[in-house]
C-alpha positions, 0 to 999 in steps of 0.5 A, a space after each residue: 317818500 314810499 317803499 316800492 310804490 305801485 305806480 308805473 314809475 315804481 314798476 320801472 324802478 322795480 324792473 331796474 332793481 330786479 336787473 341789478 340784483 341778478 348780478 352779484 353785488 359785493 360790498 367789502 364787509 370790512 367797509 361796513 361799520 369799520 371802527 377806526 381809532 385815531 390820535 387827536 389832541 392828546 386823546 384817542 377818538 373814533 371815526 366821528 371824533 368822539 373821545 374813546 377811553 380804552 378799558 380792558 385787561 391784559 391777558 397774561 400767563 396764557 400765551 406767555 406764561 410767567 412763573 410768579 402767576 403759577 406761584 413759582 418762586 424758584 428762578 430756575 422755572 420762572 421764564 417760559 423756556 424754563 417752564 417748558 423745560 421743567 414740564 418736559 423733564 417731569 414727563 420723562 422727556 415725552 415730547 408728545 405729552 408735554 405738547 399735549 399739556 401746553 395745548 390743553 392749557 392754552 385751550 382752557 386758560 382763556 376761552 370765548 366765555 372770558 371774552 364774552 364776560 369782559 364785554 358784559 362787564 363793560 370793557 371795550 378792549 383787550 391787550 393780547 400778550 403773547 410770546 413770539 414763540 407761539 407763532 414763530 418757533 424759537 429754534 431752527 429759524 433760517 438766517 433770513 426770511 422766509 422764517 418758519 411759522 406755526 399754523 397752530 399758533 395762528 389758529 389761536 390768534 384767529 380764534 381771538 380775532 373771531 371772539 373779539 369781533 363777535 363781542 366787539 372788543 378792540 384788539 391790541 396785540 402785545 409782543 410780550 416776548 420778542 425774538 431773542 428777548 427785549 431784556 434779559 429778564 424772565 418776563 421777556 423769555 430771555 436766556 439772561 441776555 437781551 439778544 434783541 439788542 446784542 444780536 440785532 442782525 439776527 433778531 431784529 429781522 425776525 421781530 419785524 417780520 412777525 409784526 408784518 405777518 400779523 398786520 398782513 393777517 389781521 389789519 383789515 379786521 374791524 376790531 384789530 386797532 393797535 400794535 404794542 410793539 414791545 413789552 417793557 424793554 430794557 436797554 440802558 440797564 445794559 449800557 445800550 443807548 435808548 436811541 436803539 429802541 427808537 430805531 427799532 420802533 421806527 423800523 417796525 412801524 415802517 414794516 407795518 405801515 406798508 400794510 396798515 396805514 392807520 393802526 395805533 402804535 402803543 409804545 413802551 419806554 425803556 426801563 419797564 415802560 417808564 423812561 421815554 427819553 429818545 422816544 420823542 417827538 413821535 415818528 408817526 401820527 398814530 403813536 400812543 405812549 404806553 406806561 406801566 407802574 405798580 402799584 396802580 397810578 404810582 406815576 405818569 413819569 412826566 408823560 402828561 407834557 407829551 399830550 400837550 406838546 405833541 398831541 400824543 395820547 397816553 395809555 396805562 398799558 399795565 397796572 394792578 397787583 397791589 399788595 395793599 390791605 385794601 387793594 380794591 379801593 386803590 384800583 377805584 381811585 386809580 381808574 378815577 384818576 386816569 379817566 378824569 385826567 384831561 385828556 383822559 387816559 385809557 388802561 389795560 389791567 394786569 391781568 384776568 386770571 392767576 393761580 391763588 391770587 385775588 388781585 384779578 377777576 379769576 383765581 385758580 386753585 391748584 389741584 393737590 397733584 399740581 401743588 406737589 409739582 410747584 412745591 418740587 420746583 420751588 423747594 426740591 425734595 422728592 420728584 414726582 414720578 413720570 406717571 403721576 406728573 403726566 396725570 397731574 399736569 393734564 388734569 390741571 391744564 383742563 381745570 384752568 378753564 373759567 367754568 371749572 370748579 377750581 376757578 373762583 370769580 371775584 366780582 368785587 375786584 371787577 367792580 373796583 375798576 368801575 365795571 359791572 362785575 355782576 353782569 352776565 354774558 350770553 355766549 351763542 355757539 357757532 352751531 346756534 348761529 348757523 341755525 339762527 341764520 337759516 331760520 331768520 325770516 326778514 321782511 320789509 314794509 312801511 307803516 302808516 307814517 311812511 317809516 320803514 319797518 324791518 321785521 325778523 324772528 330771533 329763535 335764540 337770544 344773542 348779541 345783535 346789531 342792525 345797521 343801514 348802509 348805502 351802496 358805497 358801504 357808508 354807514 347811515 344809521 345803527 338801528 339796534 345794538 344789543 348785547 342780548 337781543 331776546 328771542 321772538 319776533 321783532 319790528 325795527 322802525 327806521 324813520 329814514 334819517 341818517 345818524 345825524 338826524 338828516 333825511 336821506 335821499 332816495 336810492 338803494 340801501 342795504 340793511 344788515 343784521 350782525 349776530 355773533 360775527 355772522 351777517 344777513 343783509 338785503 337791499 331795499 329801494 327808497 323812492 320819492 
């Protein structure tokens, strides 16, 4: 077998190749290397049938702030709507400044660096916990579709998808606060009444439409793999039948399935994701039962039987925050218990960052001014002046950034989850990436043994992946998959075998180099 032989036959082949390359040949980028997960025999598997154990964090307090994570003890300021009202009151009703605070907070609390770090530690997934109000305003909605959505919120979601694609983290969308509230609690951003259940004609269509919009926008992305339809719903507490929860889930599923036929559906049970009666049997082959418990691994709530009876995987969708003297030992024991379970159980630790707490990887130290605000909210007393509150709030919003000196990294906490807390991430900026592909010099040749040699130059050290595909977009083999491919010249050898070790047939193939969500690819022909 040879590459572009100098024979007469090869000459005709080159002419043919030149002709087809005159025309633009487009391959759907999502068909190249799509990482589809599915449920099988009580576990989650990849497209090749290999068992996947989801390991990652739930990103709380970012797109769904909760008072306790700010060290707020007053029940008057522990729900997002109450925190928003509290900020607006402090700045004297200045809506522009209040909005500026929240924009700065969301722009800094989690950034690309955090996603890069999670990947470097060894995570493969992330649970994106969001309040529906991030993209769907709480007030001013019409009685029926089309509903009002916020482009600013979609821009945040778009950034998340770009970062997760760049660092190869599976995304699980988590509706932490549903329209109307899936409980009457602060953690559902409710006003005390679970209006998702008491006013279903108003709020079900909004929640279902929001899931539809998310699926329409992101279902084709390689790394968006699942939908956590509700976080910790409460029904029985209010005398509402759990069959209502099942009916809601089925309607959400029907809406999503019109767009995404394969995404995983992560299902929280009633009573804070601990009671799954009326939620069996599963109504869709891609259902994953998601249970929450604190302290870690306190109970499986009898769900193991569902793995055997229905072949439905389990996921520890939330845990952590142990107040024990030695919480990290508890964390390690829990991870061992989950991952050695048969079938194994994946997990999403709660959470990545909080104020003045050591049960997660990052702890934020409040500024002196911000602490005065928290003290006022908790205990009353002298109210900060409007001018002071504005300065203190905006200053704290910026200093929640992981790079800030106010944020302390706790590698031993990360290590306790059997991850590598000492690993460092390498962030390539967009400008670097654009420059990188303008400078890449890619060439192809064959060595004396008849193997294909792909040569290129990396001007920067970045995560990179090199893959071979056929013209149908089917992956043949991954040649390189590096978290940090060094700068300089590289020669990658392909033995002309597929990922199963079988010789490939002659024809036209595509070699593709992915660097931080940017792609360079060329065609080559193998003959003889």
